C-alpha positions in Angstrom: 6.6 65.9 15.3 9.5 63.6 17.0 6.5 61.9 19.4 4.0 61.6 16.4 6.5 59.2 14.2 7.9 57.5 16.8 4.1 56.2 18.3 3.3 55.6 14.6 6.4 53.1 14.8 6.4 52.1 18.1 2.4 50.9 18.0 3.2 48.6 14.9 5.9 47.1 16.9 4.2 46.3 20.0 1.5 44.9 17.4 4.0 42.5 16.0 5.6 41.4 19.2 2.7 40.6 21.0 0.8 38.3 17.7 4.5 37.1 17.6 3.9 35.6 22.0 0.5 35.1 21.5 1.8 32.4 18.4 4.5 31.6 20.6 2.3 30.4 23.4 -0.7 29.2 21.3 0.6 25.9 20.6 1.1 24.9 25.1 -2.3 26.2 25.2 -4.0 23.4 22.8 -4.3 20.6 24.7 -3.5 17.0 23.7 -5.0 14.1 23.8 -3.6 11.6 25.7 -4.5 9.2 28.6 -2.5 7.1 31.1 -2.5 3.3 32.1 -5.9 2.9 34.0 -7.3 6.0 31.5 -10.0 5.6 29.3 -8.3 5.7 25.8 -9.0 9.1 23.9 -11.2 9.5 20.9 -8.8 11.2 19.3 -4.8 10.5 19.6 -2.3 12.0 20.3 -0.8 14.5 18.0 1.4 13.0 15.9 -0.1 9.0 16.7 -0.3 7.0 13.8 -2.7 3.8 13.1 -1.0 0.5 14.2 -2.5 -2.1 13.0 -4.5 -4.3 15.2 -2.6 -8.2 16.0 -4.1 -9.1 19.2 -7.4 -11.3 19.3 -9.4 -10.2 16.8 -11.1 -6.8 18.2 -11.7 -7.4 21.4 -8.1 -5.1 21.6 -7.4 -1.8 20.2 -3.7 -0.7 19.6 -3.1 1.9 18.7 0.8 4.0 18.1 2.8 7.6 18.0 6.3 8.4 17.8 7.4 10.8 21.0 9.3 14.4 20.7 12.2 11.7 21.5 12.0 9.3 18.2 10.6 6.7 20.4 8.0 4.3 19.1 4.7 3.7 21.4 2.1 2.1 21.6 -0.8 1.5 23.8 -2.7 -0.8 24.2 -6.6 -0.8 24.9 -9.4 -3.4 26.0 -12.7 -2.8 23.4 -14.4 -0.9 26.6 -11.5 1.6 25.9 -9.7 1.2 29.3 -5.8 1.5 28.7 -4.2 -2.0 30.0 -0.6 -1.2 28.7 2.3 0.4 26.9 4.8 -0.8 25.1 7.9 1.7 23.9 11.8 1.1 21.6 13.5 4.3 20.8 16.7 6.5 21.0 14.8 8.3 24.7 12.8 6.8 27.6 9.4 8.4 26.9 8.2 10.2 29.3 7.2 7.4 32.3 5.0 10.2 34.2 2.4 10.5 30.8 2.3 6.6 30.8 2.6 6.1 33.8 0.6 8.5 36.0 -0.9 7.3 39.2 1.8 4.2 39.0 4.7 6.2 38.9 6.0 6.5 42.4 5.8 3.5 43.6 7.4 2.5 40.3 10.1 4.5 40.6 10.4 3.4 44.3 10.8 0.3 43.4 13.0 0.0 40.8 15.5 2.6 42.9 15.4 -0.2 45.5 16.2 -2.7 43.2 18.8 -0.4 42.1 20.4 0.3 44.8 20.1 -3.3 45.9 21.4 -5.2 42.4 23.3 -2.1 40.7 21.8 -2.2 37.2 21.3 1.3 35.6 20.1 -0.7 32.6 17.6 -2.7 33.2 14.9 -3.1 35.9 11.6 -5.3 36.3 9.3 -3.9 39.1 6.7 -6.5 39.3 4.0 -5.0 41.8 0.1 -7.1 42.1 -1.5 -3.9 40.2 1.7 -2.9 37.5 4.2 -4.8 36.0 7.4 -2.5 34.5 9.9 -4.0 32.4 12.1 -1.5 31.4 16.2 -1.4 30.0 18.3 -0.4 27.2 21.7 2.1 27.1 22.0 5.0 26.0 20.2 5.5 22.4 18.6 2.1 22.7 15.9 2.4 25.6 12.4 -0.9 25.3 10.2 -1.2 27.2 6.7 -2.4 29.0 3.6 -1.7 31.1 0.5 -3.3 32.0 -1.9 -4.1 34.6 -2.5 -7.8 35.5 -6.3 -7.1 36.5 -6.8 -6.0 33.7 -5.4 -7.8 30.6 -8.1 -8.5 28.4 -8.9 -12.6 28.4 -6.8 -14.6 26.5 -4.2 -11.8 26.3 -0.8 -12.6 28.0 2.3 -10.3 28.2 4.3 -11.8 26.2 2.1 -10.8 23.2 2.7 -6.7 24.4 5.5 -5.5 22.1 
């Protein structure tokens, strides 16, 4: 009789544990819509994103913004065809540069590390390469930056407009 009583209580307990485990894993399994520099702006914005007013050249540029997990505001700039040509960020933490720069991250990091070794500056870097430019700087709890593809800037758009 004791073993029957234990089985009756063990089954719901293991079912509850399984349900909790699946509930914890479910958010990780749900894909989030995001693209990288040079990719196409997805139809759905990233989780937590909010529309940002288009302030560049009529409707030839789409701008979408969101706040990441660290509280940093990120703006994504795409041409009329959906190609993401720039990102800007400002906030208390550095954004996930791998998520933003994608395939450009390795070359950016290599050049930024070399510059830091030469100049010794930990607070700012400007990496200008033919295919990508990244300006990044700040200090603890106050980071700003932007990254763009020079060849993909729409006609009439200058890097100075990327804020």
